[in-house]
TITORSE-133527 format. One record per residue: residue number from 1; residue in three letters; z, y, x of N, C-alpha, C, O in turn. Coordinates in nm, 4 decimals. Example, Ala and Ser with C-alpha at 12.3 -4.5 7.8 and 13.67 -1.06 7.14 Angstrom:
// TITORSE-133527
    n  res       n.z       n.y       n.x      ca.z      ca.y      ca.x       c.z       c.y       c.x       o.z       o.y       o.x
    1  ala    0.7800   -0.5690    1.3190    0.7800   -0.4500    1.2300    0.7800   -0.3300    1.3200    0.8465   -0.3319    1.4236
    2  ser    0.7080   -0.2250    1.2850    0.7140   -0.1060    1.3670    0.7870    0.0030    1.2900    0.8039    0.1138    1.3409
END
This chain:
// TITORSE-133527
    n  res       n.z       n.y       n.x      ca.z      ca.y      ca.x       c.z       c.y       c.x       o.z       o.y       o.x
    1  met    2.8252   -0.7194    0.8321    2.7077   -0.6878    0.9133    2.6240   -0.8105    0.8797    2.6700   -0.9227    0.8585
    2  gly    2.4771   -0.7709    0.8772    2.3670   -0.8531    0.8400    2.3322   -0.9297    0.9808    2.3763   -0.9033    1.0927
    3  lys    2.2440   -1.0281    0.9438    2.1768   -1.1072    1.0411    2.0528   -1.0226    1.0864    1.9796   -0.9584    1.0111
    4  ile    2.0419   -1.0336    1.2241    1.9132   -0.9697    1.2858    1.7783   -1.0329    1.2360    1.7547   -1.1534    1.2443
    5  his    1.6988   -0.9472    1.1877    1.5719   -0.9868    1.1309    1.4514   -0.8960    1.1511    1.4692   -0.7758    1.1708
    6  gly    1.3412   -0.9439    1.1473    1.2262   -0.8578    1.1761    1.1640   -0.8165    1.0601    1.2211   -0.8392    0.9535
    7  ile    1.0501   -0.7561    1.0611    0.9637   -0.7028    0.9500    0.8269   -0.7576    0.9505    0.7826   -0.7960    1.0587
    8  pro    0.7541   -0.7666    0.8453    0.6150   -0.8169    0.8612    0.5259   -0.7011    0.9298    0.5520   -0.5837    0.9038
    9  val    0.4362   -0.7298    1.0047    0.3327   -0.6381    1.0599    0.2040   -0.6993    1.0270    0.1891   -0.8155    0.9892
   10  ile    0.1045   -0.6048    1.0459   -0.0458   -0.6519    1.0191   -0.1085   -0.6428    1.1535   -0.1257   -0.5350    1.2106
   11  leu   -0.1428   -0.7596    1.2036   -0.2294   -0.7512    1.3422   -0.3611   -0.7735    1.3085   -0.3933   -0.8566    1.2235
   12  tyr   -0.4502   -0.6956    1.3777   -0.5996   -0.6929    1.3481   -0.6603   -0.7838    1.4451   -0.6845   -0.7367    1.5563
   13  glu   -0.6888   -0.9054    1.4219   -0.7607   -1.0018    1.5002   -0.9101   -0.9709    1.5135   -0.9693   -0.9230    1.4168
   14  lys   -0.9735   -0.9957    1.6278   -1.0990   -0.9729    1.6383   -1.1713   -1.0984    1.6256   -1.1463   -1.1887    1.7054
   15  gln   -1.2674   -1.1159    1.5245   -1.3539   -1.2170    1.4811   -1.4943   -1.1838    1.5171   -1.5449   -1.0769    1.4830
   16  lys   -1.5605   -1.2777    1.5884   -1.7077   -1.2630    1.6151   -1.7834   -1.2864    1.5018   -1.7688   -1.3925    1.4412
   17  val   -1.8716   -1.1928    1.4598   -1.9541   -1.1887    1.3378   -2.1006   -1.1992    1.3642   -2.1790   -1.2095    1.2698
   18  gly   -2.1419   -1.1969    1.4902   -2.2786   -1.2143    1.5313   -2.3057   -1.1510    1.6619   -2.2123   -1.1178    1.7350
   19  val   -2.4315   -1.1324    1.6953   -2.4869   -1.0786    1.8172   -2.5762   -0.9590    1.7966   -2.6577   -0.9664    1.7046
   20  asp   -2.5716   -0.8460    1.8723   -2.6864   -0.7493    1.8489   -2.8175   -0.7716    1.9196   -2.8329   -0.8732    1.9873
   21  asn   -2.9087   -0.6853    1.9076   -3.0412   -0.7253    1.9651   -3.0379   -0.7258    2.1081   -3.1448   -0.7478    2.1651
   22  phe   -2.9229   -0.7031    2.1853   -2.9320   -0.7156    2.3289   -2.8366   -0.8435    2.3561   -2.7914   -0.8612    2.4692
   23  gly   -2.8124   -0.9162    2.2691   -2.7374   -1.0455    2.2801   -2.5894   -1.0231    2.3008   -2.5132   -1.1143    2.3331
   24  met   -2.5553   -0.9100    2.2827   -2.4025   -0.8797    2.2860   -2.3267   -0.9147    2.1665   -2.3806   -0.8979    2.0571
   25  pro   -2.2072   -0.9618    2.1739   -2.1418   -1.0233    2.0551   -2.0807   -0.8842    1.9743   -2.0375   -0.7837    2.0308
   26  ile   -2.0883   -0.9042    1.8453   -2.0368   -0.8066    1.7460   -1.9140   -0.8688    1.6888   -1.9093   -0.9857    1.6506
   27  tyr   -1.8038   -0.7751    1.6847   -1.6792   -0.8223    1.6372   -1.6334   -0.7443    1.5219   -1.6769   -0.6299    1.5081
   28  glu   -1.5563   -0.7900    1.4437   -1.5019   -0.7453    1.3177   -1.3459   -0.7503    1.3225   -1.2909   -0.8523    1.3640
   29  asp   -1.2812   -0.6537    1.2854   -1.1299   -0.6560    1.2838   -1.0887   -0.7349    1.1580   -1.1398   -0.7068    1.0495
   30  thr   -0.9991   -0.8312    1.1701   -0.9621   -0.9056    1.0423   -0.8136   -0.8997    1.0310   -0.7502   -0.9552    1.1207
   31  pro   -0.7477   -0.8405    0.9338   -0.6013   -0.8258    0.9267   -0.5339   -0.9613    0.9052   -0.5828   -1.0496    0.8347
   32  val   -0.4232   -0.9711    0.9681   -0.3322   -1.0963    0.9590   -0.1975   -1.0538    0.9527   -0.1580   -0.9750    1.0386
   33  val   -0.1142   -1.0973    0.8566    0.0304   -1.0530    0.8425    0.1205   -1.1548    0.9383    0.1221   -1.2769    0.9226
   34  val    0.1845   -1.0934    1.0258    0.2759   -1.1672    1.1119    0.4350   -1.1305    1.0689    0.4874   -1.0214    1.0915
   35  asp    0.4952   -1.2346    1.0080    0.6254   -1.1982    0.9747    0.7179   -1.1951    1.0702    0.6780   -1.2347    1.1797
   36  asn    0.8576   -1.1518    1.0622    0.9635   -1.1520    1.1426    0.9441   -1.0852    1.2837    0.9950   -1.1346    1.3843
   37  val    0.8710   -0.9751    1.2865    0.8700   -0.9184    1.4154    0.9634   -0.7843    1.4140    0.9709   -0.6952    1.3294
   38  leu    1.0350   -0.8027    1.5435    1.1331   -0.7043    1.5591    1.0683   -0.5665    1.6024    0.9726   -0.5722    1.6797
   39  val    1.1115   -0.4465    1.5598    1.0523   -0.3286    1.5972    1.1751   -0.2445    1.6687    1.2802   -0.2278    1.6068
   40  gly    1.1584   -0.1966    1.7910    1.2599   -0.1262    1.8613    1.2150   -0.0090    1.9373    1.0960    0.0061    1.9651
   41  gln    1.3082    0.0763    1.9728    1.2662    0.2023    2.0333    1.2925    0.1700    2.2028    1.3867    0.1061    2.2496
   42  pro    1.1961    0.2249    2.2671    1.1913    0.2052    2.4216    1.2913    0.3024    2.4765    1.3162    0.4022    2.4088
   43  ser    1.3493    0.2852    2.5877    1.4252    0.3720    2.6557    1.3461    0.4919    2.7191    1.2241    0.4872    2.7343
   44  ala    1.4255    0.6028    2.7562    1.3414    0.7127    2.8165    1.2773    0.6656    2.9447    1.1626    0.6968    2.9765
   45  gln    1.3669    0.5794    3.0260    1.2957    0.5197    3.1276    1.1640    0.4362    3.1132    1.0705    0.4498    3.1920
   46  glu    1.1625    0.3543    3.0141    1.0348    0.2745    2.9847    0.9341    0.3665    2.9356    0.8179    0.3366    2.9633
   47  ile    0.9557    0.4794    2.8638    0.8639    0.5708    2.8240    0.7872    0.6420    2.9620    0.6659    0.6547    2.9784
   48  thr    0.8838    0.6787    3.0436    0.8368    0.7459    3.1610    0.7494    0.6532    3.2574    0.6451    0.6875    3.3130
   49  asp    0.8101    0.5337    3.2658    0.7431    0.4328    3.3685    0.6013    0.3813    3.2998    0.4989    0.3632    3.3657
   50  thr    0.6115    0.3612    3.1611    0.4606    0.3209    3.1118    0.3676    0.4381    3.1235    0.2510    0.4126    3.1536
   51  leu    0.4045    0.5694    3.1030    0.3208    0.6770    3.1205    0.2793    0.6993    3.2501    0.1609    0.7263    3.2705
   52  asn    0.3666    0.6913    3.3500    0.3177    0.6873    3.4899    0.2176    0.5805    3.5383    0.1208    0.6025    3.6111
   53  leu    0.2537    0.4657    3.4890    0.1612    0.3530    3.5223    0.0266    0.3223    3.4443   -0.0649    0.2587    3.4967
   54  thr    0.0218    0.3668    3.3291   -0.0804    0.3626    3.2279   -0.1479    0.4858    3.1948   -0.2682    0.4928    3.1693
   55  gly   -0.0676    0.5822    3.1959   -0.1136    0.6986    3.1244   -0.1222    0.7094    2.9818   -0.1899    0.7944    2.9241
   56  lys   -0.0331    0.5975    2.9106   -0.0149    0.6083    2.7642    0.1397    0.5969    2.7403    0.2243    0.5492    2.8158
   57  gln    0.1548    0.6513    2.6196    0.2954    0.6782    2.5683    0.3494    0.5702    2.4841    0.3130    0.5652    2.3666
   58  val    0.4224    0.4935    2.5251    0.4997    0.3759    2.4530    0.5843    0.4310    2.3388    0.6821    0.5000    2.3677
   59  val    0.5548    0.4062    2.2130    0.6455    0.4552    2.1080    0.7373    0.3493    2.0396    0.8394    0.3818    1.9790
   60  tyr    0.6947    0.2215    2.0532    0.7823    0.1226    1.9988    0.7528    0.0108    2.0993    0.6520    0.0041    2.1697
   61  ile    0.8657   -0.0855    2.0959    0.8549   -0.2268    2.1672    0.8694   -0.3196    2.0554    0.9659   -0.3068    1.9801
   62  leu    0.7808   -0.4143    2.0367    0.7808   -0.5279    1.9326    0.8379   -0.6588    2.0050    0.8039   -0.7018    2.1152
   63  gly    0.9223   -0.7059    1.9267    0.9781   -0.8424    1.9648    0.8877   -0.9512    1.8810    0.8838   -0.9469    1.7581
   64  ile    0.8271   -1.0331    1.9451    0.7320   -1.1220    1.8822    0.7898   -1.2643    1.8530    0.8268   -1.3241    1.9540
   65  pro    0.8026   -1.3209    1.7502    0.8772   -1.4431    1.7205    0.8162   -1.5643    1.8057    0.6967   -1.5761    1.8323
   66  lys    0.9172   -1.6515    1.8436    0.8951   -1.7654    1.9172    0.7863   -1.8680    1.8451    0.7993   -1.8883    1.7244
   67  gly    0.6919   -1.9251    1.9094    0.5924   -2.0014    1.8399    0.4758   -1.9207    1.7871    0.3982   -1.9773    1.7102
   68  asp    0.4582   -1.8119    1.8155    0.3505   -1.7218    1.7560    0.2431   -1.7510    1.8469    0.2711   -1.7614    1.9664
   69  thr    0.1152   -1.7668    1.8054    0.0093   -1.7870    1.8787   -0.1199   -1.6966    1.8807   -0.2285   -1.7178    1.9347
   70  his   -0.0782   -1.5946    1.8095   -0.1855   -1.4755    1.8149   -0.2061   -1.4091    1.9390   -0.1188   -1.3995    2.0253
   71  thr   -0.3348   -1.3580    1.9492   -0.3586   -1.2798    2.0722   -0.3184   -1.1248    2.0434   -0.3760   -1.0597    1.9562
   72  trp   -0.2172   -1.0729    2.1225   -0.1725   -0.9365    2.0963   -0.2279   -0.8296    2.1847   -0.2297   -0.7123    2.1475
   73  thr   -0.2753   -0.8698    2.3065   -0.3330   -0.7727    2.4039   -0.4560   -0.7013    2.3609   -0.5546   -0.7671    2.3276
   74  asp   -0.4574   -0.5837    2.3593   -0.5502   -0.4730    2.3214   -0.5834   -0.4996    2.1728   -0.7011   -0.5055    2.1374
   75  arg   -0.4851   -0.5152    2.0880   -0.4982   -0.5265    1.9452   -0.4507   -0.4128    1.8577   -0.3508   -0.3528    1.8973
   76  lys   -0.5044   -0.3758    1.7499   -0.4424   -0.2864    1.6675   -0.3352   -0.3573    1.5780   -0.3520   -0.4717    1.5356
   77  ile   -0.2246   -0.2824    1.5521   -0.1131   -0.3454    1.4861   -0.0601   -0.2326    1.3790   -0.0520   -0.1144    1.4125
   78  glu   -0.0300   -0.2715    1.2672    0.0078   -0.1745    1.1657    0.1343   -0.2070    1.1134    0.1616   -0.3237    1.0853
   79  phe    0.2272   -0.0995    1.0951    0.3574   -0.1155    1.0371    0.3940    0.0253    1.0153    0.3280    0.1163    1.0655
   80  phe    0.5156    0.0493    0.9288    0.5629    0.1688    0.8822    0.4427    0.2627    0.8288    0.4479    0.3856    0.8327
   81  gly    0.3512    0.2000    0.7865    0.2365    0.2918    0.7317    0.1607    0.3583    0.8324    0.0871    0.4502    0.7964
   82  glu    0.1672    0.3245    0.9615    0.0963    0.3758    1.0686    0.0261    0.2776    1.1551    0.0702    0.1628    1.1502
   83  lys   -0.0709    0.2999    1.2303   -0.1435    0.2219    1.3244   -0.1095    0.2475    1.4639   -0.0936    0.3622    1.5058
   84  phe   -0.0973    0.1394    1.5400   -0.0524    0.1333    1.6762   -0.1558    0.0443    1.7479   -0.2303   -0.0291    1.6830
   85  arg   -0.1597    0.0517    1.8858   -0.2369   -0.0325    1.9641   -0.1393   -0.0860    2.0741   -0.0563   -0.0109    2.1254
   86  ala   -0.1517   -0.2248    2.1109   -0.0709   -0.2753    2.2199   -0.1366   -0.2258    2.3616   -0.2568   -0.2245    2.3884
   87  ile   -0.0446   -0.1916    2.4327   -0.0691   -0.1166    2.5614   -0.1133   -0.2137    2.6727   -0.2067   -0.1868    2.7483
   88  ala   -0.0367   -0.3367    2.6798   -0.0671   -0.4277    2.7868   -0.0425   -0.5567    2.7304   -0.0103   -0.5697    2.6123
   89  ala   -0.0572   -0.6595    2.8149   -0.0254   -0.8072    2.7616    0.1255   -0.8194    2.7497    0.2081   -0.7579    2.8172
   90  pro    0.1486   -0.9056    2.6565    0.2955   -0.9312    2.6293    0.3788   -0.9794    2.7507    0.3300   -1.0438    2.8436
   91  ile    0.5113   -0.9419    2.7417    0.6031   -0.9877    2.8441    0.6712   -1.1016    2.7732    0.7305   -1.0869    2.6663
   92  gln    0.6594   -1.2218    2.8407    0.7165   -1.3491    2.7723    0.8275   -1.4064    2.8540    0.8238   -1.4191    2.9764
   93  gly    0.9384   -1.4441    2.7666    1.0528   -1.5201    2.8258    1.0298   -1.6598    2.8052    0.9361   -1.7001    2.7363
   94  val    1.1177   -1.7408    2.8663    1.1062   -1.8751    2.8461    1.1945   -1.9179    2.7064    1.3135   -1.8901    2.6910
   95  asp    1.1180   -1.9849    2.6173    1.1815   -2.0106    2.4935    1.3332   -2.0569    2.4947    1.4180   -1.9983    2.4274
   96  asp    1.3633   -2.1705    2.5790    1.4878   -2.2232    2.5853    1.5858   -2.1241    2.6488    1.7058   -2.1378    2.6249
   97  met    1.5449   -2.0298    2.7244    1.6508   -1.9373    2.7961    1.6792   -1.8027    2.6972    1.7711   -1.7245    2.7212
   98  val    1.5868   -1.7871    2.5823    1.6165   -1.6744    2.5237    1.6843   -1.7119    2.3853    1.6248   -1.7808    2.3025
   99  pro    1.8090   -1.6639    2.3654    1.8897   -1.6997    2.2637    1.8502   -1.6752    2.1217    1.8860   -1.7549    2.0350
  100  leu    1.7800   -1.5720    2.0930    1.7336   -1.5408    1.9657    1.5948   -1.6150    1.9196    1.5504   -1.7132    1.9789
  101  ser    1.5383   -1.5599    1.8159    1.4113   -1.6056    1.7771    1.2866   -1.5355    1.8121    1.1805   -1.5509    1.7516
  102  trp    1.3066   -1.4503    1.9224    1.1980   -1.3704    1.9720    1.1863   -1.3848    2.1148    1.2881   -1.3709    2.1825
  103  asn    1.0677   -1.4127    2.1739    1.0544   -1.4477    2.3173    0.9525   -1.3616    2.3914    0.9347   -1.3736    2.5126
  104  gln    0.8807   -1.2676    2.3094    0.7813   -1.1787    2.3833    0.8118   -1.0469    2.3378    0.8757   -1.0244    2.2351
  105  gln    0.7611   -0.9505    2.4224    0.7866   -0.8006    2.4061    0.6456   -0.7484    2.4142    0.5705   -0.7988    2.4978
  106  ile    0.6066   -0.6614    2.3428    0.4803   -0.5991    2.3289    0.5204   -0.4422    2.3204    0.6057   -0.4014    2.2416
  107  arg    0.4448   -0.3533    2.4161    0.4673   -0.2053    2.4032    0.3394   -0.1591    2.3179    0.2264   -0.2007    2.3432
  108  val    0.3673   -0.0713    2.2169    0.2596   -0.0081    2.1569    0.2700    0.1441    2.1609    0.3724    0.2121    2.1674
  109  glu    0.1288    0.1876    2.1551    0.1177    0.3443    2.1482    0.0600    0.3780    2.0014   -0.0102    0.2989    1.9383
  110  arg    0.0934    0.4884    1.9614    0.0291    0.5360    1.8362   -0.1141    0.5475    1.8462   -0.1656    0.5995    1.9452
  111  phe   -0.1873    0.4987    1.7424   -0.3315    0.4892    1.7250   -0.3940    0.5492    1.6170   -0.3509    0.5271    1.5038
  112  gly   -0.4988    0.6292    1.6366   -0.5686    0.6937    1.5147   -0.5006    0.7674    1.4507   -0.5470    0.8237    1.3516
END
């Protein structure tokens, strides 16, 4: 049996590229590859709870590696040839208390 490992995913970071005529910022999505992200399936209870609380259907739960400094909240994420969007802010554990290489969880919904 092999070692647990994640896959590379594409995270779309928002970069400010200017301002419009009303002084509002204009953003552009910039793809960044994040390695070693775990992709797991939510339980039936997690699907139901998230749907009841947010009105969105979680399709995967991502495990984000320790030390990652990217912003994941409300971002597009691509893996398995499909696009997803983070539903809420990451749930983070204490690095020293989490035994493996991942300390954050992000729920994603299918996008586009």
